[in-house]
N, C-alpha and C positions, 0 to 999 in steps of 0.2 A: 504494500500500500504506500502511496506517495506520502512524503513528509511535508509536501507543500501545504501552505494554508489553503483550506477549502474556500472557494469564492462564495459559498452559501451565505456567509455572514462576514463580509469584508468590505472595506472602502474600495472604491474604484481606483486603479492606478493608471488608467488610460485617460487621454485628453478628450473632453467633451465640448460641444458647442453650448453656449448659453442662449437659450431660446425663451422669448417672452410668451408665456402661456397663461391666459386668464389672470394677468396681473402679477405673476411670479416668474422669476428667471429660473428655468429648469435646466439641469445638466442633461444633455441629450447626445447620443451617438447614433449614427446611421451606418449600418454595415450592409455590404452586398450590392449587387448590380442594379443600376437604374432600370426601371421598366419591369422588374420582377414583382410578383405578388408581395404585398407588404405584410409583415408580421410585427405587431406591436406587443411587446411583452413587459409585464409588470412584475417588479421584484416583490418579495415578501417582507415581513417584519417591518412595518412602518416605524421610523425612528431608530432602526437597527440595520435594516437591509440597504442595498444600493444596487445600481445597475450592473455591478460586477458579476453577480450570479447569472442573470439572464444573458449577459454578454458572453459568459463562458459556456452556457448550455445551449440556448437558442442561437447564439452566435455561430455555432457549428453548422447551421443551416444557411449561412450567408453566402455560401458558394452558389446557391440557387435562388435564394429569397432575399428580399430587402428587409432587414431586421432592424427595428427601432428599439433601442433600450434607453432608459432614462431613470434619473432619481426623482421619485415622486415628491410633490411639494412637502416640505418638512423633513425630508430624508436626504442622506448623502450630502452632495454639494449643492442641492437646490435650495432656493429661498423657501421660507416657511410663513408667508403672510396669509392671513385669512384663516378659514376653518379647514379641518382635515376630515370632513364628512365623506361618506361613500359617494354621495351625490356630486360633491365637488371634485373628488378624485376621478370619477367617471367622466365628468365634463372636461377635465384636463386631458384624459385619454382621447376624447373626441376632438379636442382642439389640436392635439398632436396629429391625429389622422388628417385633419384639414391642412395642417402645416406641411405634412409630407406629400400631400396631393393625392391621397388614395380615396376613392369612393367607398371601397369596402376593404376590410382587413381580415387577417387571421388574428384573433385575440388569444393571448397565451399568458400563463402565469402559474406560479407555484405558491403554496401556503397562503399567506394573506394576499399575494398577487393572484391567486386563484379566486379568492373572494371578489377581488376587483374585476377579474375577467368575467365572472358570472354576473356581477352588477352591470358591467358594460353590455354584456350580451342580452340582458333583460331590459335595460334602459334604451339601448340603441340597436334593436334587433336587425334593422335594415342595413346596418353597416358591417355585419359580421358574416364572413364567408365560411369560417370554421373556428372551432374553439379547442384549444389544447390546455388541459388542466393537469396540475401535478401536486399531489399531497395536500388536498384542500378539503373544504366542507361547504355545505349549503346552508348551514345555520350554526348557532352557537352551542349546540349540544356537545361539540367536541371539547368544550371547556371542562365539563364535568368528567368526561372520559380521560382527558389528559391529566387531570388532578389525581384520579384513581391510579393511573399509570405511574405518575411520579411517586406516589406513596408506596406503590408496590415494587419499585425499582430495587434490584439487588446490586446495582452499580455503585450508587452513592446514597447517603442519607440527605435528602433535600431539606433545607431550612424552609418549612412551609410558610413561615411568616413572610420571607422574601418571595416565595413562590406566589403567594396571594397578592402581594403588592405589585408584582410585575404583571400578573394575570388580570388584575382589576384596574390597572392603569393608575397606580397611586405612588409611583416612584418620585423621589424628591428632586433629583437633579441628575445630570449625566453620570456623575460618579456613583450614585445610588443605582442607576439603571445598570451600570457595569457590574456592580456587586450582585444584583439580583440575576442578571444574565448568566453570570458565572455559575450560579446554583443550578440552572436548568440545562445548560449546554451539554453536560455529560449524557443526557437522555437522547440526544438527536441521532447519533450515528449507529450504524449496524454493528460496528466494532468499536468498543470504547478505548480511546487513547487519551489519557490525562494530559500529555504534553500537547496534543493537538488542540485540546480544549483551551489551554492557556494561549496558544497562538491565535486562536479565533477570538478570544476575549480581547487581545491586544489589537487585532486587525479590524474589529467592528467599529463602524462610525456611530456615535451615540447622539441622538436627538430626542431627548425625553419628552418634549412637548407633543410631538406627533404620536409617540408611543402611547402616552397617557390618554390623549384624545381618542385614539383608535380603540383602546381597550376599556375605557370607562364610558364612552359615549356611543361608539358605533356598534361594538359587538354585543352588548346586552340585548339589543333589539334586532340583531342580524338574523334574518330567516327568509331565504329565497325559495324554499321548497315548493310553495304554491305556484311560483312563476316558472319553474324549470320545465314542466310539460309543454310550455309555449315556445321553448327554444327549438328552432328548426334547423339551425346550422349544424353540420356534421361535427360531432364532439368526440374527442379522445380524452379519457380519464386515466391518469397514471398514478401509481402509489407504491411506496415501499412496504413490504410485508410487516416490518416491525416499527412502522411510524408510530410514535407515542402520542403526538400532539394532535394530529388529524388522522386517526387510525383508519385502517382499511374499510371498516364499516361506513365511514363517512363518504368515501369514494363510491362504495357500492350503492349508497342512497342516491348520490348524484346520477350514477349510470342507470339506475332503475327509473328515474324520473324524467330524464331528457330522452326524447324519442330516438331510438336506434343508436344511443351512445355506446361507445366501446370502452371496455375496462381492461387495463393491463397492470398486473401486479408483479412487482419485482422482488423476488424471493430473498435476495441477499442485500437488501437496502433498508435503511431506516427512513428518515424524513427526506432523504436526498438521493433518489435513484439516478438523477441526472449527473451525479458525481460518483456514487458508489458502484453503479453499473452503467457507466457513461456510454459505452459502445452500444449496448443492447437498448438502452433508453433512446439514444439518438436514432438508432436504426428503426425503432418502433415509431417514433414521431415522424421521421422522414417518410417512411412507407405510407403512413396515414395521409400526410400532406400531399404526397405524390398522387394519391388516389383522388382526394377531394378538391385540392387546389394545385393542379399541375404547375410546375415551376416555369415551363417554357410557354411564352405567349407569342402568338403570331402578330405581325405588324398590323394586320387587319383588326385585331381585337383591342388594340390600344386606343 
């Protein structure tokens, strides 16, 4: 297994454009050939995640697709003015779609980025050609499941006071967010590596305001299950077998509610099959996209 820092929870090290989106300067990168179908992909963990993860995973498809990665408002290198509601984040996605000049897009994301992908697909259905999800959920029931999994872990004894503060969006500042984050990071990977946990703690960009807003205001009422049967875009749902925070059952629920959705379970992965089984995960996503959104367009179709 590589000793490199996983990009799942790391600040971006690549150079981004600064793009004005709905009154905020967002850090945006565009990968891949002009004229190819556009994939907009949303990172997870608001206030902790960045474009580094989708750049590393969906960026593998930039040989054939136009891949847009960005730090959401309040995360990474982007500004954090205004509110961090799902409505606002979804509006930011649509403004990015307009900025890149795409009538319709493939919407993709993992973890909290999956929440936002589902939000976008239900709020802007006419704009979505296909949907790719990874280790995510359609409602907040995963919160109770993840708490049980944390309590049952035989890897570490989690300080549940810190667990509850990060889970409920009650961290005090960026240093406190870092301390709470350290408590739960050992639960994420298929194979536990304490040294890797410390590398990730050091590499994570901390923006506690967006985190607190997401977990205290957005998630308590998050529930899209009733809207999922209305999604008509072809959908691929991927998940790691031992994912502790959005367990397999959450992906099974999504796949059962979206018509004709496909479910792929990666047996040797935790929350990050795009890293832990990178080749198989990428092959699965690419094959799905080849079928539903072929990468080659004729000049007549432009």
